C-alpha positions in Angstrom: 122.6 -17.4 48.6 125.3 -19.8 48.0 127.2 -21.0 51.2 124.6 -19.1 53.4 121.3 -20.8 52.8 122.6 -24.0 54.3 123.0 -22.1 57.6 119.4 -21.0 57.5 117.8 -24.3 56.5 114.4 -24.6 58.2 114.3 -28.3 58.2 117.7 -28.6 59.8 116.7 -26.0 62.4 113.7 -28.2 63.3 115.9 -31.3 63.5 118.3 -29.5 65.8 115.3 -28.3 67.9 114.1 -31.9 68.2 117.5 -33.1 69.2 117.9 -30.4 71.9 114.5 -31.4 73.4 115.5 -35.1 73.3 118.9 -34.6 75.0 117.6 -32.1 77.6 114.8 -34.3 78.6 113.0 -32.7 81.6 116.1 -31.1 83.1 115.9 -27.4 83.7 118.8 -25.7 81.9 119.7 -22.0 81.8 121.9 -20.7 79.1 123.0 -17.2 78.1 124.2 -15.6 74.9 126.8 -12.9 75.6 127.1 -11.3 72.2 124.8 -8.6 70.8 125.0 -10.1 67.3 123.7 -13.4 68.8 120.9 -11.5 70.5 119.8 -10.0 67.3 119.9 -13.4 65.5 117.9 -15.1 68.3 115.1 -12.5 68.0 115.3 -12.3 64.2 114.8 -16.0 63.7 112.6 -16.7 66.7 115.1 -19.2 68.1 113.6 -19.2 71.6 110.4 -20.5 70.2 112.3 -23.6 68.9 113.6 -24.5 72.4 111.8 -26.7 74.8 110.2 -24.8 77.8 112.8 -26.3 80.2 115.7 -24.8 78.3 115.9 -21.0 79.0 118.0 -18.6 76.9 118.9 -15.3 78.5 120.5 -12.3 76.8 123.6 -10.9 78.4 125.8 -7.8 78.3 127.2 -8.4 74.8 126.3 -5.0 73.4 129.3 -2.7 73.9 127.2 0.5 73.4 124.7 -0.7 76.0 127.3 -1.5 78.7 129.1 1.9 78.3 128.2 3.9 81.4 126.7 7.4 81.4 129.9 9.0 82.8 131.7 8.0 79.5 128.8 9.4 77.4 128.8 12.6 79.5 132.5 13.2 78.9 132.0 12.7 75.2 129.1 15.3 75.3 131.3 17.7 77.3 134.1 17.4 74.7 131.6 18.0 71.9 130.8 21.4 73.4 134.3 22.6 72.9 134.9 24.7 69.8 138.3 23.1 69.2 137.1 19.5 69.3 135.7 17.2 66.6 134.0 14.0 67.9 134.4 11.0 65.6 132.2 8.0 66.4 130.4 5.0 65.2 126.7 5.5 64.5 125.2 3.8 67.5 126.9 6.1 70.0 125.2 9.2 68.4 121.8 8.6 69.9 122.6 7.0 73.3 121.2 9.2 76.0 123.7 10.4 78.7 122.7 12.0 82.0 121.2 15.1 80.4 122.0 15.1 76.7 123.3 13.0 73.8 125.7 13.5 70.9 122.8 13.9 68.4 121.3 16.6 70.6 124.7 18.4 70.7 125.1 18.1 67.0 121.8 19.7 66.6 123.1 22.6 68.6 126.1 23.0 66.4 128.7 20.6 67.8 131.0 19.0 65.2 130.2 15.3 65.5 131.2 13.0 62.6 130.0 9.5 61.9 132.8 7.3 60.7 133.3 3.7 59.8 136.8 3.1 61.3 139.4 4.5 63.6 141.6 5.0 60.5 139.0 7.4 59.2 139.3 9.4 62.4 143.0 9.5 62.1 142.7 10.8 58.5 140.3 13.4 59.7 142.9 14.6 62.2 145.5 14.9 59.5 143.1 17.0 57.4 142.2 19.4 60.2 145.5 19.9 62.2 143.9 22.9 64.0 141.3 20.7 65.6 141.5 18.1 68.3 139.9 15.0 66.8 138.5 12.7 69.6 137.6 9.2 68.5 135.2 7.3 70.8 136.9 4.0 71.4 134.3 1.5 72.7 133.9 -2.2 72.1 135.3 -5.5 73.3 138.3 -7.5 72.0 136.9 -7.4 68.5 137.3 -3.6 68.0 140.2 -2.7 70.3 142.9 -4.0 67.8 141.8 -1.5 65.1 141.8 1.3 67.6 145.2 0.3 68.8 146.5 0.3 65.3 145.2 3.9 64.7 146.9 5.0 67.9 150.2 3.4 66.8 149.9 5.0 63.4 149.2 8.4 64.9 152.4 8.1 67.0 154.4 6.9 64.1 153.2 9.7 61.8 153.4 12.4 64.4 149.6 13.3 64.3 149.5 15.0 67.6 145.9 16.2 67.4 144.4 12.6 67.3 143.0 11.4 70.6 140.9 8.4 71.8 138.4 8.5 74.6 139.1 4.9 75.7 136.1 2.9 76.8 137.2 -0.6 75.6 136.2 -3.6 77.8 137.3 -7.2 77.9 134.8 -10.0 78.4 136.3 -12.6 80.8 135.9 -10.6 84.1 132.3 -9.7 83.2 131.6 -13.4 82.4 132.9 -14.3 85.8 130.6 -11.8 87.4 127.7 -13.4 85.6 128.5 -17.0 86.5 128.9 -15.9 90.1 125.4 -14.5 90.1 123.3 -17.1 92.0 120.1 -15.4 90.9 120.9 -16.3 87.3 122.0 -19.9 87.9 123.8 -20.2 84.6 124.7 -23.7 83.3 126.2 -22.7 79.9 127.3 -19.8 77.8 127.1 -19.2 74.1 130.4 -17.4 73.6 130.9 -14.7 71.0 132.4 -15.6 67.6 133.8 -12.2 66.8 135.6 -11.8 70.1 136.9 -15.3 69.9 138.4 -14.7 66.5 140.9 -12.4 68.3 141.2 -14.1 71.7 140.9 -17.8 70.8 139.2 -20.3 73.1 141.6 -20.1 76.1 139.9 -17.0 77.7 136.9 -19.2 78.6 138.8 -22.1 80.1 138.6 -20.8 83.6 134.8 -20.8 83.4 134.6 -24.5 82.6 137.5 -25.4 84.9 136.7 -23.3 88.0 133.0 -22.6 87.7 131.7 -25.7 86.0 130.0 -23.7 83.2 129.8 -25.2 79.8 131.0 -22.9 77.0 130.6 -23.1 73.2 132.0 -20.5 70.8 129.2 -20.0 68.2 128.6 -18.6 64.8 125.7 -16.3 64.1 123.4 -18.1 61.7 120.3 -20.0 63.0 121.9 -23.4 62.6 125.1 -22.2 64.2 123.3 -21.1 67.3 121.0 -24.1 67.6 123.9 -26.4 67.1 125.8 -24.6 69.8 122.8 -25.0 72.2 122.7 -28.7 71.4 126.5 -28.9 72.2 125.9 -27.1 75.5 122.9 -29.2 76.5 124.9 -32.4 75.7 127.7 -31.2 78.0 125.4 -30.2 80.8 123.3 -33.4 80.7 126.5 -35.4 80.6 127.9 -33.7 83.6 130.8 -32.1 81.7 132.0 -28.5 81.4 134.5 -27.6 78.7 135.1 -25.1 76.0 134.1 -26.2 72.5 134.4 -24.3 69.2 131.4 -24.6 66.9 132.6 -21.7 64.8 135.8 -23.4 63.5 135.3 -22.0 60.0 136.2 -18.6 61.4 137.7 -18.9 64.8 141.1 -20.6 65.2 141.8 -22.1 68.6 144.7 -19.7 69.1 142.8 -16.6 67.9 144.9 -13.8 66.4 148.2 -13.4 68.3 149.3 -10.4 66.3 146.2 -8.4 67.2 146.5 -9.3 70.8 150.1 -8.2 70.9 149.2 -4.8 69.5 146.5 -4.3 72.0 148.9 -5.3 74.9 151.4 -2.7 73.6 148.9 0.2 73.4 146.6 -0.5 76.3 146.8 -1.8 79.9 144.1 -3.4 81.9 142.3 -1.7 84.8 139.1 -1.4 86.8 136.1 -0.4 84.7 132.5 0.4 85.2 129.8 -1.5 83.3 126.2 -0.5 83.0 124.2 -3.1 84.9 127.3 -5.0 86.3 128.9 -2.2 88.2 132.7 -1.8 88.6 134.7 -4.9 87.7 138.4 -5.2 88.3 140.7 -5.6 85.2 137.7 -5.5 82.9 138.7 -2.3 81.0 141.5 -1.1 78.8 143.4 2.1 79.4 146.1 3.9 77.4 149.6 2.7 78.2 152.0 5.5 79.5 153.9 5.6 76.3 150.8 6.7 74.3 149.2 9.0 76.8 149.7 12.0 74.5 146.8 10.4 72.5 144.6 9.8 75.5 141.7 12.3 75.5 140.9 12.0 79.2 144.5 12.8 80.1 145.3 15.4 77.4 142.0 17.4 77.1 140.5 19.1 80.2 136.8 19.3 80.5 134.1 19.7 83.1 131.8 16.7 83.3 128.4 16.7 85.0 127.7 14.1 87.7 126.2 10.9 86.1 122.5 10.2 86.5 120.3 7.4 85.2 116.6 7.6 84.1 114.7 6.4 87.1 112.4 4.1 85.1 115.0 2.5 82.8 115.9 -1.2 83.6 118.7 -1.5 81.0 121.1 -2.6 83.8 118.9 -5.5 84.8 118.4 -6.5 81.2 122.1 -6.5 80.5 122.6 -8.7 83.5 120.0 -11.2 82.3 117.7 -10.7 85.3 115.0 -8.9 83.3 113.7 -8.9 79.7 112.6 -5.9 77.7 109.0 -6.9 78.2 109.5 -6.4 82.0 110.2 -2.7 81.5 107.2 -0.4 81.9 108.8 2.1 79.5 109.2 -0.5 76.6 107.1 0.5 73.6 105.6 3.3 75.6 108.0 6.2 76.6 110.9 4.2 75.1 110.9 3.5 71.4 113.7 3.5 68.8 112.7 7.0 67.6 113.0 8.4 71.1 115.0 5.9 73.3 115.2 6.2 77.0 117.9 3.6 77.5 121.0 2.4 75.6 119.4 -1.1 75.0 116.8 0.5 72.7 119.4 2.6 70.8 122.0 0.1 69.7 121.5 -2.2 66.8 122.7 -5.0 69.1 120.5 -4.0 72.1 118.0 -6.5 73.5 115.2 -3.9 73.6 115.8 -2.8 70.0 115.8 -6.5 68.9 112.6 -7.2 70.8 110.9 -4.1 69.4 111.9 -4.7 65.8 111.3 -8.4 65.5 108.2 -8.5 67.6 106.6 -6.2 65.0 107.7 -8.5 62.2 105.9 -11.3 64.0 102.8 -9.3 64.3 102.9 -8.3 60.6 103.2 -11.9 59.5 
């Protein structure tokens, strides 16, 4: 594949692995990737096996479906039980278990739950069915919030009064602060998400390097990208430096996308938000600005939501925080499998448990 094979070159990966071990020496170094796409790539290409034993790579809370708490899912389930509501969502949300049900279960019982590819599709659905309340499930980090903001702005402009968003968007910097403050993890460096950074630019990570002494590198998603980013991090850490570097310059401009950020700031406002595994974090969530509350599902559509409850054996929260791995969970590959997941980390295509399950089996087959 032209322009792609070079990023998957096995010989170059081995050379990067050798250089990482050479620079790291015997120093114990703990790194974390905080993007679900990075997590999948790490498992898919077996990148942990290319690192020296003294360089640890943890998976963090970079899967937006995984960090969405049960009370959000329970509200979506409650909306789906109303005859006048159509739920519009991305595919991963369909099978995530809430406290007592999931959207796929409710669809099996007759709920109108549609899988769509974009918020614009949900807006078009609302225009086709003016007698229904179309509720789009707005989750994700800085990567997806601009497209949802654009759909809300278009609904307001076009007068589509039956289009609503159940807002569950989150922003990364406050969560990253919670992670670097966790003494149990002892993080030295972060592999920062390329998709998010294409919107935000590099400035959102500066406080981590400046105030917390944590090295940061914005990384692409191919094997050589990630290994080069790890080499850049290890070089910083061994050299006693902490700064924000951009390995993914072919996609991420240092200033990000100012127009997308301006749109998000117009439609949403920051506030306290709950994360699975990390708890409640100030200013880590986005909520509908007052001018657009007519399109806010939680404000405009009344529904009775059950008290949230978690499966007692699921350790998704610990996995998302980097304190545990999927193999530490007694449910993994037993009661919890992709065909009948117990926790969100086994459902999402970016979840650490799903990645471990899928690519561990590829290793066995080979």
